C-alpha positions, 0 to 999 in steps of 0.5 A, spaced: 497 290 464 492 291 468 498 293 474 500 298 469 494 301 467 492 302 474 499 305 476 497 311 470 490 311 473 492 312 479 498 317 477 493 322 473 489 322 479 495 325 484 496 331 478 488 333 478 485 330 473 478 332 472 479 339 477 478 345 475 484 349 473 487 355 475 489 360 468 495 365 468 498 368 463 505 367 460 510 371 464 511 376 457 509 383 457 503 386 453 502 393 452 495 395 454 490 401 454 485 402 459 478 403 456 473 405 461 467 411 460 469 417 459 469 421 465 471 415 469 478 413 472 481 406 473 483 404 480 489 401 481 490 396 487 495 393 492 493 386 490 488 383 486 482 384 490 476 390 490 477 391 497 485 391 496 488 398 498 488 403 492 494 405 490 492 410 484 488 412 478 489 411 470 485 415 466 481 413 460 486 411 454 492 410 458 498 406 455 500 400 461 505 395 461 501 388 463 506 382 467 501 377 468 493 376 468 490 371 473 482 371 475 480 377 472 485 381 475 492 384 471 498 385 474 501 391 471 507 396 471 505 402 476 510 408 478 516 404 481 513 398 482 507 394 480 499 394 481 493 390 480 487 393 475 480 389 473 482 385 466 475 388 464 477 395 463 484 394 459 484 393 451 489 391 446 486 396 441 490 402 441 485 408 442 484 414 436 487 420 438 483 426 440 481 431 435 486 436 434 482 442 435 475 444 438 470 451 436 468 455 442 461 455 443 456 458 449 451 455 453 444 458 452 439 456 457 436 461 461 435 459 467 436 452 468 442 448 466 444 443 460 445 436 462 451 433 458 450 426 456 454 420 455 452 419 448 448 422 443 441 421 446 436 423 451 435 416 454 443 416 455 447 416 462 447 423 465 454 425 466 452 432 469 450 439 467 453 446 465 451 452 468 448 457 463 452 462 459 458 457 460 463 457 455 465 450 452 470 447 447 465 443 441 469 437 438 464 436 433 457 440 431 452 436 429 444 437 427 441 435 434 447 433 438 454 435 439 460 433 442 465 436 446 470 437 451 468 434 458 472 434 464 478 429 463 474 426 456 468 427 451 461 427 452 454 430 448 449 436 449 443 438 445 445 442 439 439 447 439 442 450 447 449 452 443 451 459 441 457 462 438 454 469 440 458 470 447 453 472 452 453 479 455 454 477 463 451 481 468 455 480 474 451 480 480 457 481 485 462 485 486 468 486 490 470 493 493 476 497 492 479 504 493 482 509 488 490 510 490 493 515 485 496 520 491 492 526 489 490 525 481 484 522 478 483 516 475 481 516 469 475 511 467 475 508 459 469 505 455 474 499 454 480 496 457 485 500 453 489 507 455 486 509 447 479 508 449 474 513 450 475 516 457 468 516 460 470 520 466 475 520 472 475 518 480 477 522 485 483 519 489 480 514 495 474 513 491 470 508 493 469 503 487 465 496 486 470 492 481 466 487 477 472 483 475 480 485 477 485 484 472 492 484 472 492 491 468 485 493 467 479 491 472 472 492 470 468 496 474 460 499 476 460 507 473 454 511 473 449 506 470 453 501 467 460 499 466 467 502 465 474 499 466 480 503 470 488 501 470 488 496 476 494 498 479 491 504 482 486 500 486 487 498 493 482 494 497 485 497 503 481 502 506 484 509 505 486 513 513 481 519 512 486 525 515 480 529 520 482 536 519 480 541 524 480 549 523 486 553 524 487 560 527 493 565 528 499 566 523 503 560 521 510 560 518 514 554 514 519 552 518 524 546 514 530 549 516 536 553 513 539 547 508 532 544 505 525 548 503 518 545 505 515 541 500 508 542 497 504 537 495 497 535 492 495 530 497 495 529 504 501 524 503 508 523 502 507 520 495 503 525 493 505 529 486 509 534 489 507 542 486 513 546 489 517 548 495 516 554 500 522 557 504 524 558 511 520 563 515 515 564 509 508 566 511 503 560 510 496 561 509 494 555 513 486 553 512 485 547 517 491 542 520 491 534 522 495 530 525 500 530 521 499 535 515 497 542 514 492 544 509 494 551 505 492 556 500 498 555 495 498 560 490 490 560 489 489 553 490 488 548 496 495 544 497 498 540 503 505 540 507 508 536 513 505 539 519 512 538 522 515 543 519 509 548 520 510 553 526 505 558 529 507 565 531 508 567 538 505 573 540 508 577 544 510 584 547 518 585 549 517 593 550 518 595 557 513 598 561 514 605 560 511 607 568 517 603 571 525 604 571 530 599 569 537 597 571 542 593 567 549 592 567 553 592 561 560 589 559 564 594 556 569 592 550 575 593 556 572 588 561 569 593 566 562 593 568 558 599 567 551 600 570 546 604 566 539 606 566 532 606 562 528 612 562 521 614 558 520 621 555 514 622 551 514 615 548 522 615 547 526 610 551 533 613 553 539 610 556 545 613 560 548 614 566 544 619 570 552 622 572 553 622 564 546 624 561 542 620 557 545 620 550 542 614 546 535 614 544 530 609 541 523 609 540 518 604 544 515 601 539 520 597 537 517 590 534 522 586 538 526 590 544 533 591 543 538 594 548 544 598 545 550 598 548 551 605 551 557 607 548 558 603 542 551 602 540 551 595 539 545 592 541 541 585 540 534 585 536 529 579 533 528 581 526 525 575 524 517 572 526 518 570 533 517 561 532 520 556 535 526 554 529 525 561 526 532 563 522 536 569 520 542 568 516 546 563 512 550 557 514 556 560 510 556 567 514 553 565 520 546 565 522 541 566 529 536 561 531 531 561 535 530 555 540 525 556 545 519 561 545 517 558 553 524 558 557 524 560 564 529 564 566 533 567 572 537 573 573 538 578 578 532 582 577 528 575 578 525 570 574 521 570 567 517 566 564 515 565 557 523 566 555 524 567 548 532 564 547 536 566 541 542 563 539 547 565 534 552 561 530 558 562 526 560 560 519 563 553 523 557 552 527 560 554 533 555 557 538 558 564 539 551 567 543 546 566 546 540 572 548 535 572 552 528 576 551 523 576 556 515 579 556 514 586 557 522 586 559 526 586 552 533 583 553 534 580 559 541 577 558 546 575 553 552 571 554 558 571 549 562 565 548 560 563 555 561 569 559 555 574 561 555 581 558 549 584 559 543 582 564 538 585 568 538 587 575 533 591 577 526 593 576 523 598 580 
């Protein structure tokens, strides 16, 4: 018997009788819920230690699946694996549902912030503060304390500092924008609606101070108060100011034969179009910038592209009456005949000294004309003189001044500031070129590649 007892005692000591055992829950999983102070989160660790790597956080009331519990730590299913949380922050009691509705209130604590408490007591833990005029969601409104939504949970604030009246905010800062309406005025409204009372208007490119910018309407400082404008007509990009200089001289529209010159309300291709001007039309130009010309259009200021505005060249093609000119003219039969010009009391006469001077023309013609001695055929500029000036039509043939500063050499010498007039048929083929020189008139004519007229000598 003694021997048997001794063996039993030895066996008991071997298995640890008298030592503190390690307690571990069964392998069956349990459903529990995070129970932690509102506003805080529960750390999920890689292993059962506060020094272990944090894998993430769980919010209060989160449902978790517990695998096992050991030494104050619970092993839980976390994402696609496992993690560890402090067991003291888990409960088997299912949390009550959050209130389904709240009432909007506003903080009314002029000049100070409102304290947020963990429980309805001024001695309770302070969780944070809320600024004056802030909007808050009240879950339950009490005589002294009210429960509110705060961050990811709930908290309490003193009821006496809450009001349902939305405060009239006085913005301390604004953002600079510019009106972008392409020449038209932007309406300012009393409220954010196109049917609201109109307080006034702002000109295009006006600088405005925006208090709050919205998708459709923006609140702005206007006069001594505030107003609303459509946000689509505001831009942060400062407009490029067109610097206009005064212009002198005579100007003409020069868009060509196939189109007209657009007239706009502002110096922009996106500005409202208010009319069109045809080729060779005289313009009343007030000023010009690098890209635009400011004009008087039907009594109002308007703008046209400077690219299609040309200044008339003031030149005199009349020949000096105190000099004699010799030219040669190719007759229709191909022969060349030399003819001369002479002056008699303001009359220009052409002819041959042997045959007499039978053709005459006034010496005061605006654009000097040469007429063939026999046929009366001649050349003349019957449009304002500027590069691009045209006459005629695309369907019947037309002429175009292609240069007003050409240098041309003929038998009589070299001439500068020569005006070149080209003629085209209905197919657009160049058939003739005529050259006009200041104080000399026509100095050369070329038809179908052959010279038909040329100034030979000037005495």
